[in-house]
N, C-alpha and C positions, 0 to 999 in steps of 0.2 A: 382441502387442497390434499392433491398426494404426494409424500416424503420427501420426494425430487423439488419437489417448489417450496420447498425450505428459505432457499437462497432465490431472492428474481425474482420476477415477474410469474403471476398466473397465465395460465390459457385463457383469459378474456384481458388481460393487458389490465390491473390492478396487480395493487400494489400488496405484498403478501409479508408479515412481521421476520424479522431477520433472529431464528431461533438457532443457539447455536448449538456447535453439537461437542460433543467433553475435548474432543479436540481443540475446536478454535479456543474454549472457553482458556486452559491451557499456552496457547498459541497468545491470547491478548494478556492474558498475564506475561507472557514471556516480554513480548513487546512493551508494557507500558515498566516491565523493572527493570529492561534494558535501557531507557527515554531518561526515570529517573532518574539513571543510576552512572549516564552518561558511560556508554560498554556499545562498543562496535556487537554486530549482530548480523548474523548471513541464515538465509531461508531458503532453501535448495525442496523444489516441490513437484506433485504431481500438478498434471493441469486442472482447471474446476476445483478446488479446495479451501476455497473464498477467501486466501490469502489477503490479497491484493484489498476487499470487501474490510476484514477487520482492521488492518494498515491504515486505509483512513477512518475511518472509526473508532482510532484510539486517536489520530492528527486532532478529529475533530472535540471529543472529549479535551483533550491537553486547551484546545484552544478554546472549548468554552472556561474551562474551572482554575485552567492553572495558574498560577498570577506571570507568569514568566513564563512564552511559550513561543519557540517563532519555529515552525519546523517547514521547512525544504524536498519536494520533489519529483524527482526528473526521470522521462524515461527517453527510449530513443529519437521518435520522434513531436515535435511541438504540436497535432493531433490531438497523441496520446495522449498528454499534462491537460490541454485546456480546449476540449472543438466543444464544450457545453451541454454534451451527452455525454452519459452515464459508457461515451466509450472510452473515456477519459478519468483519468486522478480527478481532476476540481470537478469537473463533469459528475462525480461521483458525492465528494463535498458537497454539490448543490443538494444531489438529492439527498442524505443527510438531514441538510441543516431542512431540506422543507419538510420532511418528516415528522422532525419534533413538532410540538406543542408549541407556540405559540409562546409562554409563560416561561419556557423552555430558549427562549431567544434571548441575545445580548438586547438588556435594553435603547431603545434607538439605533437597533438597526432593521439598515437596511439594503437588501439586495442589491438593488441600485446605488447607489455610493457608496457599499464599502464591499461587495461583489467588483473589482477589475480585471482582462486581464493575466490569466495566470499569479491573481494574487487576493487574500481576503484576508481584510482586515477586523478584531473584535472591538470597534469603537469601546469598549467598558474598563479594559486591558491593556490592552495595545498586542494584545496577539494576532502575530500573523501566521500563515499557512500561504507558502507560494511554492513558486512553479519552474522550473527549466526544461529545455529539451537536453539534446545529451552534447558534450561539447568538452574537447579537453581541458578547462578552467572549470566546469563544472562547480555551481555552488561558491564559486571565491571571494564572490563579493561583499559579506558579512558575516557575521557571528550566527551560531544557527544552533538552539537546541536539540536536531537531531534534522538529514537527512535519508530522504529517503530513494533506493537506487531500482525502479520496477521495471525489472525481467533485464538483470544486469547483464547476463551473457549473450544479449543480441545486440550490447550495444557497440558500435565500432572504438570508442575511444574507452572504453570502463575499466583499464587501469591507470590509465591520464585523471579519470574523471573522481575515480576509489582516493587515490592519494591526494588531489582537488583539494578535494574533500575535505581532507584531515588536518585542513588548518583550520577549519571551517567550523569543524563539531566534533565530540568526545564518540557522538553516536551516529554510527553510519550503520544504515540497513541496509541489507539485497536482499531482492528476494528475488526470483527466477527459474525456470522450470530450466534443465541441464540441456548443455549447448555443445558437449563434446570437450576435448581439457584442453580449453582458451583460458581467457586471463580472471573469468571469474570461477573454474576450478582450480588455479594456483591462489587464488583470492583462501577460495571455501579450507587450502589446506597449507594455510598461510599460518592457524594455531585460535584463529578467530573463534567466540561460541558459533556451532552448528546447532542448528532446526533444521532436518526433515520434516517435510507435510507430505509424505508418501500416500497412493491413494491406499492402501490395504486401513488406513487410520478411517476412515471415508467409511462409516458404517450402514450405506445404501451401495455402495459397492464390494462387490463379490466376482471369486474367480468366474464367475459363468460373464460378467461385465467385463472382466480385462479378457479374455478368450474370443468375445467380443470385439473387441476397441484393436486388436491384435491384428485380426479378419479383413480391419478396416485399415489398412497401416504398414509403410513396407518394413523387412529385419530392425532398420535403423530408428 
């Protein structure tokens, strides 16, 4: 496969290994540290950096191997949370689990029984991955180990949802591309720990790639 196919599908539609770049290895360790230690985290990123895929795989790892884990994830529309395809967060979870050898899955696990709409249950340890679409009372219903806000800058109720999750978990993780000076930018400037995944970290992107991208877009 060509190097740019390190993430995603090959030209024939077949799956390829998710071989991490160096910045992704560090990013995954930072995510795991924040979850294990109950710390809020803000990630601003360029497009196509693999951030959401890394985050989902970290959730799956905790779901499999942690003694107690309840991870919540949200996006601005329900179909982006769970439409049973890899265009949604829970769909990526499905893909991750189906990519594993059977012996790594929990004993007695059944997709039919333990994978419901916007919910995944580990029958061996009771761990959960749940989803929810954007709303002002986002994630308020129960305690969570971690709450993920995917593309937070594009949420209509981003500030309200972020504050609401503050009573639910000590680990809120916002991942987003910038969208001007809005609620997400203010959260970024609040003193929270920030990780920036700029396109220059990607070893397959250079100034030639950047100039081509600029030619296809407006200055904004």
